[in-house]
N, CA and C atoms of all chains as a GROMACS GRO file, in nm:
protein
  630
    1UNK      N    1  11.462  13.032   7.964
    1UNK     CA    2  11.432  12.909   7.969
    1UNK      C    3  11.303  12.940   8.009
    2UNK      N    4  11.163  12.868   7.950
    2UNK     CA    5  11.064  12.865   7.977
    2UNK      C    6  11.004  12.763   8.055
    3UNK      N    7  10.883  12.797   8.094
    3UNK     CA    8  10.808  12.697   8.206
    3UNK      C    9  10.806  12.544   8.166
    4UNK      N   10  10.788  12.563   7.988
    4UNK     CA   11  10.754  12.396   7.956
    4UNK      C   12  10.892  12.351   7.961
    5UNK      N   13  10.997  12.402   7.987
    5UNK     CA   14  11.125  12.302   7.965
    5UNK      C   15  11.172  12.270   8.074
    6UNK      N   16  11.086  12.349   8.206
    6UNK     CA   17  11.214  12.333   8.348
    6UNK      C   18  11.135  12.194   8.374
    7UNK      N   19  11.222  12.106   8.409
    7UNK     CA   20  11.284  11.964   8.446
    7UNK      C   21  11.181  11.952   8.552
    8UNK      N   22  11.098  11.823   8.590
    8UNK     CA   23  11.064  11.829   8.717
    8UNK      C   24  11.043  11.667   8.708
    9UNK      N   25  11.084  11.637   8.859
    9UNK     CA   26  11.067  11.491   8.893
    9UNK      C   27  10.952  11.419   8.978
   10UNK      N   28  10.908  11.312   8.932
   10UNK     CA   29  10.769  11.340   9.052
   10UNK      C   30  10.756  11.160   9.076
   11UNK      N   31  10.786  11.198   9.233
   11UNK     CA   32  10.794  11.022   9.315
   11UNK      C   33  10.649  10.971   9.248
   12UNK      N   34  10.640  10.856   9.198
   12UNK     CA   35  10.520  10.780   9.164
   12UNK      C   36  10.520  10.695   9.275
   13UNK      N   37  10.383  10.698   9.349
   13UNK     CA   38  10.374  10.620   9.469
   13UNK      C   39  10.366  10.449   9.434
   14UNK      N   40  10.466  10.406   9.494
   14UNK     CA   41  10.509  10.253   9.500
   14UNK      C   42  10.575  10.206   9.354
   15UNK      N   43  10.625  10.329   9.296
   15UNK     CA   44  10.679  10.350   9.166
   15UNK      C   45  10.799  10.414   9.137
   16UNK      N   46  10.810  10.436   9.001
   16UNK     CA   47  10.947  10.474   8.970
   16UNK      C   48  10.974  10.628   9.013
   17UNK      N   49  11.066  10.750   8.950
   17UNK     CA   50  11.107  10.862   8.940
   17UNK      C   51  11.030  10.883   8.803
   18UNK      N   52  10.930  10.977   8.781
   18UNK     CA   53  10.879  10.988   8.645
   18UNK      C   54  10.968  11.150   8.645
   19UNK      N   55  11.071  11.140   8.527
   19UNK     CA   56  11.106  11.258   8.479
   19UNK      C   57  11.055  11.322   8.343
   20UNK      N   58  11.075  11.479   8.378
   20UNK     CA   59  10.996  11.489   8.230
   20UNK      C   60  11.038  11.664   8.239
   21UNK      N   61  11.139  11.662   8.107
   21UNK     CA   62  11.169  11.804   8.081
   21UNK      C   63  11.278  11.811   7.982
   22UNK      N   64  11.344  11.914   7.998
   22UNK     CA   65  11.489  11.915   7.900
   22UNK      C   66  11.622  11.867   7.989
   23UNK      N   67  11.648  11.748   7.992
   23UNK     CA   68  11.764  11.674   8.061
   23UNK      C   69  11.827  11.576   7.988
   24UNK      N   70  11.911  11.540   8.047
   24UNK     CA   71  12.028  11.401   7.998
   24UNK      C   72  12.019  11.289   8.078
   25UNK      N   73  12.078  11.193   8.119
   25UNK     CA   74  12.052  11.073   8.177
   25UNK      C   75  12.212  11.003   8.124
   26UNK      N   76  12.324  11.009   8.204
   26UNK     CA   77  12.437  10.979   8.181
   26UNK      C   78  12.438  10.823   8.236
   27UNK      N   79  12.531  10.771   8.207
   27UNK     CA   80  12.551  10.609   8.298
   27UNK      C   81  12.668  10.635   8.346
   28UNK      N   82  12.719  10.496   8.411
   28UNK     CA   83  12.798  10.499   8.483
   28UNK      C   84  12.980  10.535   8.430
   29UNK      N   85  12.960  10.530   8.330
   29UNK     CA   86  13.084  10.556   8.245
   29UNK      C   87  13.055  10.731   8.198
   30UNK      N   88  12.962  10.776   8.228
   30UNK     CA   89  12.967  10.907   8.144
   30UNK      C   90  12.901  10.937   8.015
   31UNK      N   91  12.850  10.816   8.011
   31UNK     CA   92  12.813  10.797   7.867
   31UNK      C   93  12.633  10.832   7.854
   32UNK      N   94  12.576  10.898   7.743
   32UNK     CA   95  12.452  10.921   7.738
   32UNK      C   96  12.383  10.822   7.704
   33UNK      N   97  12.282  10.814   7.842
   33UNK     CA   98  12.186  10.675   7.822
   33UNK      C   99  12.060  10.762   7.756
   34UNK      N  100  12.012  10.867   7.751
   34UNK     CA  101  11.890  10.917   7.665
   34UNK      C  102  11.862  11.066   7.659
   35UNK      N  103  11.786  11.118   7.610
   35UNK     CA  104  11.816  11.268   7.624
   35UNK      C  105  11.658  11.276   7.593
   36UNK      N  106  11.558  11.194   7.568
   36UNK     CA  107  11.439  11.189   7.539
   36UNK      C  108  11.376  11.295   7.685
   37UNK      N  109  11.274  11.362   7.636
   37UNK     CA  110  11.142  11.483   7.778
   37UNK      C  111  11.101  11.388   7.894
   38UNK      N  112  11.091  11.254   7.875
   38UNK     CA  113  11.028  11.168   7.936
   38UNK      C  114  11.090  11.015   7.969
   39UNK      N  115  11.134  11.032   8.107
   39UNK     CA  116  11.195  10.881   8.146
   39UNK      C  117  11.120  10.862   8.300
   40UNK      N  118  11.132  10.672   8.292
   40UNK     CA  119  11.111  10.636   8.426
   40UNK      C  120  11.203  10.607   8.487
   41UNK      N  121  11.284  10.634   8.574
   41UNK     CA  122  11.387  10.595   8.654
   41UNK      C  123  11.329  10.499   8.775
   42UNK      N  124  11.425  10.410   8.778
   42UNK     CA  125  11.412  10.295   8.887
   42UNK      C  126  11.433  10.341   9.030
   43UNK      N  127  11.374  10.279   9.090
   43UNK     CA  128  11.421  10.323   9.233
   43UNK      C  129  11.368  10.210   9.335
   44UNK      N  130  11.365  10.133   9.270
   44UNK     CA  131  11.337  10.012   9.384
   44UNK      C  132  11.466   9.903   9.368
   45UNK      N  133  11.547   9.922   9.269
   45UNK     CA  134  11.658   9.872   9.254
   45UNK      C  135  11.678   9.728   9.184
   46UNK      N  136  11.528   9.727   9.164
   46UNK     CA  137  11.501   9.574   9.088
   46UNK      C  138  11.487   9.550   8.917
   47UNK      N  139  11.495   9.681   8.858
   47UNK     CA  140  11.496   9.661   8.726
   47UNK      C  141  11.598   9.585   8.641
   48UNK      N  142  11.575   9.526   8.568
   48UNK     CA  143  11.657   9.461   8.470
   48UNK      C  144  11.712   9.522   8.345
   49UNK      N  145  11.654   9.657   8.352
   49UNK     CA  146  11.662   9.798   8.232
   49UNK      C  147  11.756   9.909   8.313
   50UNK      N  148  11.836   9.872   8.464
   50UNK     CA  149  11.858   9.979   8.527
   50UNK      C  150  11.941  10.092   8.437
   51UNK      N  151  11.920  10.201   8.459
   51UNK     CA  152  11.861  10.309   8.542
   51UNK      C  153  11.709  10.315   8.558
   52UNK      N  154  11.659  10.268   8.397
   52UNK     CA  155  11.530  10.287   8.410
   52UNK      C  156  11.438  10.162   8.469
   53UNK      N  157  11.304  10.219   8.429
   53UNK     CA  158  11.214  10.086   8.514
   53UNK      C  159  11.142   9.982   8.409
   54UNK      N  160  11.126   9.905   8.462
   54UNK     CA  161  11.079   9.809   8.379
   54UNK      C  162  10.977   9.722   8.433
   55UNK      N  163  10.922   9.774   8.539
   55UNK     CA  164  10.792   9.741   8.582
   55UNK      C  165  10.815   9.607   8.731
   56UNK      N  166  10.945   9.571   8.722
   56UNK     CA  167  10.988   9.491   8.816
   56UNK      C  168  10.914   9.514   8.961
   57UNK      N  169  10.896   9.626   9.016
   57UNK     CA  170  10.878   9.636   9.136
   57UNK      C  171  10.720   9.611   9.150
   58UNK      N  172  10.656   9.579   9.066
   58UNK     CA  173  10.529   9.537   9.073
   58UNK      C  174  10.500   9.343   9.105
   59UNK      N  175  10.618   9.295   9.071
   59UNK     CA  176  10.622   9.202   9.080
   59UNK      C  177  10.685   9.102   9.247
   60UNK      N  178  12.899  12.703  11.095
   60UNK     CA  179  12.988  12.552  11.085
   60UNK      C  180  12.922  12.467  11.179
   61UNK      N  181  12.873  12.336  11.137
   61UNK     CA  182  12.819  12.253  11.188
   61UNK      C  183  12.923  12.162  11.279
   62UNK      N  184  12.865  12.102  11.384
   62UNK     CA  185  12.941  11.996  11.428
   62UNK      C  186  13.026  11.914  11.439
   63UNK      N  187  12.965  11.870  11.317
   63UNK     CA  188  13.001  11.757  11.247
   63UNK      C  189  13.082  11.755  11.136
   64UNK      N  190  13.109  11.909  11.102
   64UNK     CA  191  13.219  11.929  11.008
   64UNK      C  192  13.402  11.874  11.063
   65UNK      N  193  13.454  11.856  10.978
   65UNK     CA  194  13.602  11.807  11.004
   65UNK      C  195  13.691  11.861  10.927
   66UNK      N  196  13.835  11.843  10.952
   66UNK     CA  197  13.932  11.926  10.886
   66UNK      C  198  14.058  11.816  10.924
   67UNK      N  199  14.087  11.816  10.810
   67UNK     CA  200  14.234  11.694  10.790
   67UNK      C  201  14.318  11.771  10.734
   68UNK      N  202  14.469  11.775  10.769
   68UNK     CA  203  14.583  11.793  10.714
   68UNK      C  204  14.713  11.692  10.706
   69UNK      N  205  14.763  11.694  10.595
   69UNK     CA  206  14.877  11.694  10.574
   69UNK      C  207  14.957  11.814  10.609
   70UNK      N  208  15.110  11.757  10.511
   70UNK     CA  209  15.202  11.886  10.538
   70UNK      C  210  15.156  11.976  10.427
   71UNK      N  211  15.071  11.951  10.307
   71UNK     CA  212  15.046  12.053  10.195
   71UNK      C  213  14.945  12.118  10.193
   72UNK      N  214  14.813  12.036  10.256
   72UNK     CA  215  14.692  12.057  10.213
   72UNK      C  216  14.584  12.044  10.345
   73UNK      N  217  14.483  12.135  10.345
   73UNK     CA  218  14.421  12.077  10.468
   73UNK      C  219  14.260  12.074  10.391
   74UNK      N  220  14.200  11.922  10.397
   74UNK     CA  221  14.064  11.922  10.356
   74UNK      C  222  13.955  11.912  10.454
   75UNK      N  223  13.807  11.980  10.399
   75UNK     CA  224  13.740  12.006  10.484
   75UNK      C  225  13.610  11.915  10.454
   76UNK      N  226  13.579  11.866  10.563
   76UNK     CA  227  13.451  11.766  10.534
   76UNK      C  228  13.308  11.826  10.629
   77UNK      N  229  13.218  11.863  10.494
   77UNK     CA  230  13.079  11.884  10.589
   77UNK      C  231  12.974  11.781  10.523
   78UNK      N  232  12.939  11.719  10.651
   78UNK     CA  233  12.877  11.585  10.580
   78UNK      C  234  12.737  11.602  10.550
   79UNK      N  235  12.668  11.741  10.595
   79UNK     CA  236  12.516  11.784  10.534
   79UNK      C  237  12.514  11.805  10.376
   80UNK      N  238  12.643  11.828  10.362
   80UNK     CA  239  12.663  11.877  10.184
   80UNK      C  240  12.656  11.759  10.149
   81UNK      N  241  12.680  11.670  10.147
   81UNK     CA  242  12.718  11.484  10.092
   81UNK      C  243  12.614  11.470  10.041
   82UNK      N  244  12.606  11.428   9.866
   82UNK     CA  245  12.487  11.385   9.846
   82UNK      C  246  12.516  11.176   9.782
   83UNK      N  247  12.650  11.168   9.874
   83UNK     CA  248  12.631  11.033   9.849
   83UNK      C  249  12.687  10.996   9.709
   84UNK      N  250  12.745  11.050   9.601
   84UNK     CA  251  12.770  11.036   9.505
   84UNK      C  252  12.875  10.911   9.505
   85UNK      N  253  12.953  10.904   9.627
   85UNK     CA  254  13.046  10.782   9.649
   85UNK      C  255  13.142  10.774   9.567
   86UNK      N  256  13.234  10.930   9.446
   86UNK     CA  257  13.313  10.898   9.397
   86UNK      C  258  13.466  10.916   9.498
   87UNK      N  259  13.464  10.950   9.610
   87UNK     CA  260  13.584  10.932   9.688
   87UNK      C  261  13.639  10.794   9.763
   88UNK      N  262  13.486  10.758   9.795
   88UNK     CA  263  13.576  10.604   9.870
   88UNK      C  264  13.580  10.508   9.750
   89UNK      N  265  13.531  10.574   9.617
   89UNK     CA  266  13.505  10.393   9.538
   89UNK      C  267  13.671  10.427   9.470
   90UNK      N  268  13.693  10.547   9.450
   90UNK     CA  269  13.833  10.551   9.385
   90UNK      C  270  13.970  10.602   9.466
   91UNK      N  271  13.943  10.604   9.581
   91UNK     CA  272  14.098  10.673   9.682
   91UNK      C  273  14.058  10.578   9.804
   92UNK      N  274  13.968  10.468   9.835
   92UNK     CA  275  13.946  10.408   9.958
   92UNK      C  276  14.035  10.418  10.052
   93UNK      N  277  14.168  10.380   9.984
   93UNK     CA  278  14.264  10.387  10.122
   93UNK      C  279  14.242  10.523  10.173
   94UNK      N  280  14.243  10.645  10.155
   94UNK     CA  281  14.225  10.751  10.210
   94UNK      C  282  14.065  10.803  10.278
   95UNK      N  283  13.972  10.787  10.182
   95UNK     CA  284  13.855  10.797  10.198
   95UNK      C  285  13.764  10.605  10.247
   96UNK      N  286  13.764  10.637  10.368
   96UNK     CA  287  13.694  10.520  10.389
   96UNK      C  288  13.607  10.494  10.508
   97UNK      N  289  13.452  10.523  10.448
   97UNK     CA  290  13.347  10.556  10.531
   97UNK      C  291  13.335  10.440  10.688
   98UNK      N  292  13.416  10.307  10.672
   98UNK     CA  293  13.405  10.224  10.750
   98UNK      C  294  13.484  10.267  10.881
   99UNK      N  295  13.578  10.339  10.852
   99UNK     CA  296  13.700  10.394  10.944
   99UNK      C  297  13.676  10.513  10.996
  100UNK      N  298  13.714  10.488  11.138
  100UNK     CA  299  13.723  10.636  11.237
  100UNK      C  300  13.843  10.644  11.253
  101UNK      N  301  13.895  10.794  11.208
  101UNK     CA  302  13.845  10.905  11.163
  101UNK      C  303  13.826  10.825  11.000
  102UNK      N  304  13.705  10.862  10.932
  102UNK     CA  305  13.697  10.819  10.826
  102UNK      C  306  13.809  10.898  10.674
  103UNK      N  307  13.874  10.972  10.719
  103UNK     CA  308  13.943  11.082  10.623
  103UNK      C  309  14.088  11.038  10.680
  104UNK      N  310  14.220  10.942  10.613
  104UNK     CA  311  14.335  10.970  10.662
  104UNK      C  312  14.425  10.997  10.518
  105UNK      N  313  14.475  11.099  10.548
  105UNK     CA  314  14.515  11.200  10.443
  105UNK      C  315  14.708  11.135  10.438
  106UNK      N  316  14.739  11.087  10.500
  106UNK     CA  317  14.878  10.995  10.511
  106UNK      C  318  14.802  10.894  10.430
  107UNK      N  319  14.726  10.826  10.374
  107UNK     CA  320  14.744  10.697  10.299
  107UNK      C  321  14.741  10.720  10.106
  108UNK      N  322  14.741  10.862  10.092
  108UNK     CA  323  14.773  10.844   9.980
  108UNK      C  324  14.840  11.022   9.922
  109UNK      N  325  14.909  11.032   9.802
  109UNK     CA  326  14.946  11.112   9.762
  109UNK      C  327  14.884  11.275   9.748
  110UNK      N  328  14.950  11.422   9.794
  110UNK     CA  329  14.867  11.543   9.794
  110UNK      C  330  14.790  11.550   9.695
  111UNK      N  331  14.862  11.510   9.525
  111UNK     CA  332  14.768  11.514   9.384
  111UNK      C  333  14.672  11.409   9.419
  112UNK      N  334  14.682  11.265   9.435
  112UNK     CA  335  14.558  11.210   9.459
  112UNK      C  336  14.443  11.256   9.493
  113UNK      N  337  14.474  11.310   9.644
  113UNK     CA  338  14.377  11.344   9.690
  113UNK      C  339  14.291  11.480   9.671
  114UNK      N  340  14.346  11.557   9.608
  114UNK     CA  341  14.347  11.678   9.528
  114UNK      C  342  14.225  11.640   9.401
  115UNK      N  343  14.265  11.560   9.348
  115UNK     CA  344  14.197  11.502   9.232
  115UNK      C  345  14.043  11.449   9.244
  116UNK      N  346  14.084  11.354   9.368
  116UNK     CA  347  13.938  11.352   9.423
  116UNK      C  348  13.852  11.428   9.510
  117UNK      N  349  13.914  11.530   9.591
  117UNK     CA  350  13.815  11.604   9.618
  117UNK      C  351  13.788  11.733   9.542
  118UNK      N  352  13.859  11.756   9.383
  118UNK     CA  353  13.788  11.833   9.296
  118UNK      C  354  13.694  11.776   9.195
  119UNK      N  355  13.712  11.644   9.257
  119UNK     CA  356  13.591  11.583   9.166
  119UNK      C  357  13.446  11.551   9.232
  120UNK      N  358  13.454  11.592   9.397
  120UNK     CA  359  13.340  11.559   9.461
  120UNK      C  360  13.233  11.650   9.422
  121UNK      N  361  13.109  11.614   9.386
  121UNK     CA  362  13.025  11.722   9.300
  121UNK      C  363  12.972  11.838   9.391
  122UNK      N  364  13.000  11.793   9.514
  122UNK     CA  365  12.907  11.926   9.622
  122UNK      C  366  13.052  11.950   9.682
  123UNK      N  367  13.002  12.102   9.748
  123UNK     CA  368  13.131  12.121   9.884
  123UNK      C  369  13.138  12.063   9.969
  124UNK      N  370  13.092  11.927  10.007
  124UNK     CA  371  13.100  11.828  10.129
  124UNK      C  372  13.279  11.820  10.171
  125UNK      N  373  13.341  11.787  10.035
  125UNK     CA  374  13.495  11.796  10.034
  125UNK      C  375  13.545  11.889   9.976
  126UNK      N  376  13.614  11.980  10.079
  126UNK     CA  377  13.686  12.108   9.968
  126UNK      C  378  13.832  12.088  10.014
  127UNK      N  379  13.901  12.166   9.955
  127UNK     CA  380  14.014  12.162  10.032
  127UNK      C  381  14.110  12.300  10.008
  128UNK      N  382  14.221  12.328  10.099
  128UNK     CA  383  14.319  12.410  10.099
  128UNK      C  384  14.460  12.418  10.085
  129UNK      N  385  14.512  12.519  10.009
  129UNK     CA  386  14.680  12.447  10.045
  129UNK      C  387  14.725  12.545  10.171
  130UNK      N  388  14.808  12.481  10.235
  130UNK     CA  389  14.876  12.501  10.422
  130UNK      C  390  14.963  12.614  10.312
  131UNK      N  391  14.972  12.752  10.375
  131UNK     CA  392  15.070  12.839  10.370
  131UNK      C  393  15.193  12.791  10.426
  132UNK      N  394  15.326  12.838  10.423
  132UNK     CA  395  15.461  12.789  10.447
  132UNK      C  396  15.467  12.858  10.607
  133UNK      N  397  15.416  12.969  10.665
  133UNK     CA  398  15.372  12.942  10.788
  133UNK      C  399  15.311  12.849  10.854
  134UNK      N  400  15.258  12.808  10.775
  134UNK     CA  401  15.148  12.670  10.910
  134UNK      C  402  15.038  12.698  10.894
  135UNK      N  403  15.009  12.826  10.897
  135UNK     CA  404  14.856  12.874  10.852
  135UNK      C  405  14.760  12.830  10.759
  136UNK      N  406  14.635  12.792  10.759
  136UNK     CA  407  14.590  12.728  10.628
  136UNK      C  408  14.528  12.915  10.595
  137UNK      N  409  14.501  12.929  10.426
  137UNK     CA  410  14.444  13.019  10.361
  137UNK      C  411  14.316  13.005  10.424
  138UNK      N  412  14.249  13.135  10.392
  138UNK     CA  413  14.092  13.091  10.425
  138UNK      C  414  14.024  13.075  10.285
  139UNK      N  415  14.071  13.069  10.202
  139UNK     CA  416  13.967  12.992  10.046
  139UNK      C  417  13.972  12.902  10.025
  140UNK      N  418  13.900  12.807  10.072
  140UNK     CA  419  13.855  12.694  10.001
  140UNK      C  420  13.850  12.721   9.851
  141UNK      N  421  13.862  12.541   9.769
  141UNK     CA  422  13.854  12.526   9.661
  141UNK      C  423  13.708  12.566   9.596
  142UNK      N  424  13.678  12.628   9.490
  142UNK     CA  425  13.548  12.628   9.456
  142UNK      C  426  13.520  12.558   9.315
  143UNK      N  427  13.382  12.467   9.356
  143UNK     CA  428  13.340  12.396   9.264
  143UNK      C  429  13.280  12.462   9.128
  144UNK      N  430  13.309  12.368   9.006
  144UNK     CA  431  13.231  12.448   8.872
  144UNK      C  432  13.085  12.492   8.926
  145UNK      N  433  13.041  12.573   8.838
  145UNK     CA  434  12.949  12.636   8.850
  145UNK      C  435  12.841  12.518   8.786
  146UNK      N  436  12.704  12.459   8.804
  146UNK     CA  437  12.623  12.390   8.761
  146UNK      C  438  12.561  12.400   8.591
  147UNK      N  439  12.550  12.358   8.530
  147UNK     CA  440  12.518  12.410   8.400
  147UNK      C  441  12.364  12.437   8.381
  148UNK      N  442  12.296  12.433   8.286
  148UNK     CA  443  12.158  12.494   8.319
  148UNK      C  444  12.110  12.384   8.313
  149UNK      N  445  12.139  12.292   8.178
  149UNK     CA  446  12.053  12.183   8.178
  149UNK      C  447  12.071  12.052   8.295
  150UNK      N  448  11.959  12.032   8.319
  150UNK     CA  449  11.960  11.917   8.414
  150UNK      C  450  12.023  11.804   8.364
  151UNK      N  451  12.117  11.710   8.428
  151UNK     CA  452  12.192  11.594   8.406
  151UNK      C  453  12.151  11.485   8.531
  152UNK      N  454  12.123  11.354   8.460
  152UNK     CA  455  12.111  11.269   8.589
  152UNK      C  456  12.218  11.162   8.570
  153UNK      N  457  12.302  11.148   8.668
  153UNK     CA  458  12.400  11.061   8.636
  153UNK      C  459  12.370  10.923   8.738
  154UNK      N  460  12.421  10.816   8.691
  154UNK     CA  461  12.390  10.722   8.731
  154UNK      C  462  12.524  10.718   8.802
  155UNK      N  463  12.498  10.666   8.929
  155UNK     CA  464  12.657  10.629   9.036
  155UNK      C  465  12.654  10.501   9.072
  156UNK      N  466  12.792  10.395   9.012
  156UNK     CA  467  12.818  10.274   9.017
  156UNK      C  468  12.792  10.206   9.162
  157UNK      N  469  12.667  10.156   9.193
  157UNK     CA  470  12.672  10.095   9.342
  157UNK      C  471  12.605  10.186   9.423
  158UNK      N  472  12.550  10.309   9.348
  158UNK     CA  473  12.494  10.447   9.436
  158UNK      C  474  12.392  10.499   9.360
  159UNK      N  475  12.354  10.618   9.424
  159UNK     CA  476  12.194  10.660   9.380
  159UNK      C  477  12.235  10.727   9.232
  160UNK      N  478  12.126  10.813   9.189
  160UNK     CA  479  12.140  10.905   9.072
  160UNK      C  480  12.165  11.061   9.116
  161UNK      N  481  12.292  11.084   9.073
  161UNK     CA  482  12.340  11.200   9.084
  161UNK      C  483  12.260  11.322   9.002
  162UNK      N  484  12.189  11.414   9.073
  162UNK     CA  485  12.110  11.504   8.966
  162UNK      C  486  12.158  11.675   8.977
  163UNK      N  487  12.202  11.711   8.877
  163UNK     CA  488  12.248  11.836   8.893
  163UNK      C  489  12.183  11.926   8.819
  164UNK      N  490  12.166  12.067   8.797
  164UNK     CA  491  12.088  12.152   8.735
  164UNK      C  492  11.962  12.228   8.826
  165UNK      N  493  11.852  12.309   8.790
  165UNK     CA  494  11.785  12.342   8.880
  165UNK      C  495  11.651  12.296   8.817
  166UNK      N  496  11.572  12.220   8.908
  166UNK     CA  497  11.461  12.167   8.898
  166UNK      C  498  11.383  12.125   8.986
  167UNK      N  499  11.257  12.055   8.972
  167UNK     CA  500  11.162  12.054   9.119
  167UNK      C  501  11.120  11.857   9.137
  168UNK      N  502  11.102  11.889   9.243
  168UNK     CA  503  11.083  11.751   9.228
  168UNK      C  504  10.953  11.708   9.310
  169UNK      N  505  10.867  11.660   9.267
  169UNK     CA  506  10.736  11.609   9.390
  169UNK      C  507  10.764  11.510   9.477
  170UNK      N  508  10.767  11.501   9.607
  170UNK     CA  509  10.815  11.410   9.671
  170UNK      C  510  10.653  11.284   9.721
  171UNK      N  511  10.674  11.221   9.810
  171UNK     CA  512  10.574  11.102   9.764
  171UNK      C  513  10.456  11.150   9.854
  172UNK      N  514  10.426  11.278   9.920
  172UNK     CA  515  10.335  11.332   9.987
  172UNK      C  516  10.281  11.438   9.897
  173UNK      N  517  10.332  11.460   9.778
  173UNK     CA  518  10.262  11.504   9.682
  173UNK      C  519  10.315  11.663   9.686
  174UNK      N  520  10.397  11.706   9.799
  174UNK     CA  521  10.446  11.842   9.799
  174UNK      C  522  10.580  11.868   9.711
  175UNK      N  523  10.597  11.968   9.681
  175UNK     CA  524  10.710  12.034   9.631
  175UNK      C  525  10.761  12.088   9.678
  176UNK      N  526  10.963  12.014   9.621
  176UNK     CA  527  11.069  12.092   9.648
  176UNK      C  528  11.169  12.137   9.510
  177UNK      N  529  11.199  12.269   9.526
  177UNK     CA  530  11.277  12.317   9.430
  177UNK      C  531  11.423  12.288   9.460
  178UNK      N  532  11.484  12.234   9.381
  178UNK     CA  533  11.632  12.198   9.373
  178UNK      C  534  11.712  12.314   9.295
  179UNK      N  535  11.852  12.386   9.367
  179UNK     CA  536  11.884  12.470   9.292
  179UNK      C  537  12.032  12.459   9.232
  180UNK      N  538  12.071  12.302   9.260
  180UNK     CA  539  12.172  12.296   9.233
  180UNK      C  540  12.233  12.137   9.217
  181UNK      N  541  12.189  12.064   9.298
  181UNK     CA  542  12.254  11.916   9.318
  181UNK      C  543  12.189  11.846   9.423
  182UNK      N  544  12.142  11.733   9.365
  182UNK     CA  545  12.088  11.622   9.489
  182UNK      C  546  12.116  11.496   9.441
  183UNK      N  547  12.069  11.420   9.486
  183UNK     CA  548  12.064  11.241   9.457
  183UNK      C  549  11.947  11.161   9.490
  184UNK      N  550  11.934  11.065   9.404
  184UNK     CA  551  11.784  11.030   9.452
  184UNK      C  552  11.813  10.865   9.463
  185UNK      N  553  11.752  10.848   9.561
  185UNK     CA  554  11.758  10.660   9.603
  185UNK      C  555  11.749  10.567   9.484
  186UNK      N  556  11.824  10.480   9.497
  186UNK     CA  557  11.824  10.376   9.365
  186UNK      C  558  11.812  10.231   9.405
  187UNK      N  559  11.819  10.230   9.556
  187UNK     CA  560  11.810  10.101   9.597
  187UNK      C  561  11.656  10.076   9.679
  188UNK      N  562  11.642  10.187   9.695
  188UNK     CA  563  11.455  10.147   9.741
  188UNK      C  564  11.488  10.138   9.911
  189UNK      N  565  11.609  10.196   9.961
  189UNK     CA  566  11.616  10.138  10.115
  189UNK      C  567  11.626  10.281  10.175
  190UNK      N  568  11.654  10.391  10.112
  190UNK     CA  569  11.650  10.520  10.172
  190UNK      C  570  11.505  10.546  10.261
  191UNK      N  571  11.549  10.629  10.419
  191UNK     CA  572  11.466  10.664  10.472
  191UNK      C  573  11.380  10.783  10.387
  192UNK      N  574  11.492  10.872  10.309
  192UNK     CA  575  11.459  10.992  10.287
  192UNK      C  576  11.401  11.036  10.143
  193UNK      N  577  11.311  10.910  10.116
  193UNK     CA  578  11.265  10.900   9.960
  193UNK      C  579  11.183  11.034   9.924
  194UNK      N  580  11.242  11.072   9.786
  194UNK     CA  581  11.292  11.004   9.676
  194UNK      C  582  11.444  11.019   9.696
  195UNK      N  583  11.503  11.059   9.785
  195UNK     CA  584  11.654  11.107   9.804
  195UNK      C  585  11.712  11.007   9.868
  196UNK      N  586  11.827  11.006   9.811
  196UNK     CA  587  11.972  10.899   9.914
  196UNK      C  588  11.982  10.915  10.034
  197UNK      N  589  11.966  10.861  10.101
  197UNK     CA  590  12.064  10.926  10.253
  197UNK      C  591  12.159  10.829  10.272
  198UNK      N  592  12.245  10.725  10.162
  198UNK     CA  593  12.355  10.655  10.215
  198UNK      C  594  12.344  10.544  10.289
  199UNK      N  595  12.181  10.528  10.298
  199UNK     CA  596  12.214  10.371  10.319
  199UNK      C  597  12.224  10.272  10.247
  200UNK      N  598  12.251  10.239  10.159
  200UNK     CA  599  12.311  10.156  10.052
  200UNK      C  600  12.468  10.131  10.102
  201UNK      N  601  12.497  10.219  10.145
  201UNK     CA  602  12.658  10.212  10.223
  201UNK      C  603  12.682  10.109  10.285
  202UNK      N  604  12.527  10.082  10.402
  202UNK     CA  605  12.541  10.018  10.480
  202UNK      C  606  12.490   9.887  10.467
  203UNK      N  607  12.375   9.858  10.403
  203UNK     CA  608  12.267   9.764  10.374
  203UNK      C  609  12.383   9.668  10.210
  204UNK      N  610  12.417   9.777  10.162
  204UNK     CA  611  12.482   9.683  10.026
  204UNK      C  612  12.356   9.683   9.907
  205UNK      N  613  12.417   9.753   9.825
  205UNK     CA  614  12.347   9.801   9.712
  205UNK      C  615  12.497   9.719   9.572
  206UNK      N  616  12.437   9.633   9.521
  206UNK     CA  617  12.580   9.603   9.394
  206UNK      C  618  12.458   9.542   9.250
  207UNK      N  619  12.404   9.612   9.179
  207UNK     CA  620  12.344   9.524   9.081
  207UNK      C  621  12.424   9.521   8.991
  208UNK      N  622  12.430   9.399   8.890
  208UNK     CA  623  12.494   9.334   8.849
  208UNK      C  624  12.490   9.444   8.674
  209UNK      N  625  12.412   9.520   8.658
  209UNK     CA  626  12.457   9.592   8.538
  209UNK      C  627  12.368   9.776   8.599
  210UNK      N  628  12.510   9.857   8.615
  210UNK     CA  629  12.410   9.979   8.624
  210UNK      C  630  12.343  10.004   8.806
   0.00000   0.00000   0.00000
């Protein structure tokens, strides 16, 4: 595995988790929600598009 | 061995609990509350479920927080705790119902202060905003309540 593919999770100030790399996101039933190489995950509990961020934390 | 570690036995098995290993995935109390009840002391009561039910839950604990061993006929317990499956190479983020995001694999976390932490196998990320160990889950959602309508 090369460095480019290594997954990195960055905590954005007053914002979501930015996830980059080679990974997948699974829902509560084990279903695949995303295989994209960059997503933003909600960490405030307010998003209407959980587990992804929809910007609700700014409101 | 940590001072908070505990062991619980029935006639057939002994379950070991290591609180420091827990990432609050919540599988145990969500699926077998009568045995694993965080609001009760002691929180594990093996008499409230069958050995098969308990083993099933312990094997699905994603960390070594819960392990078990079968008691030998002499009454002594064997030394080998059950081993958990090895983590896959690809990183997986799994949403836990009313709980955190479980993250399995090897990856890097950049924390709020900009420092980096290498995760070697597993951790969990806060999803409710209330954890005091951001961005990681510390189980606060269990005390204050986190029941999103969807996910």
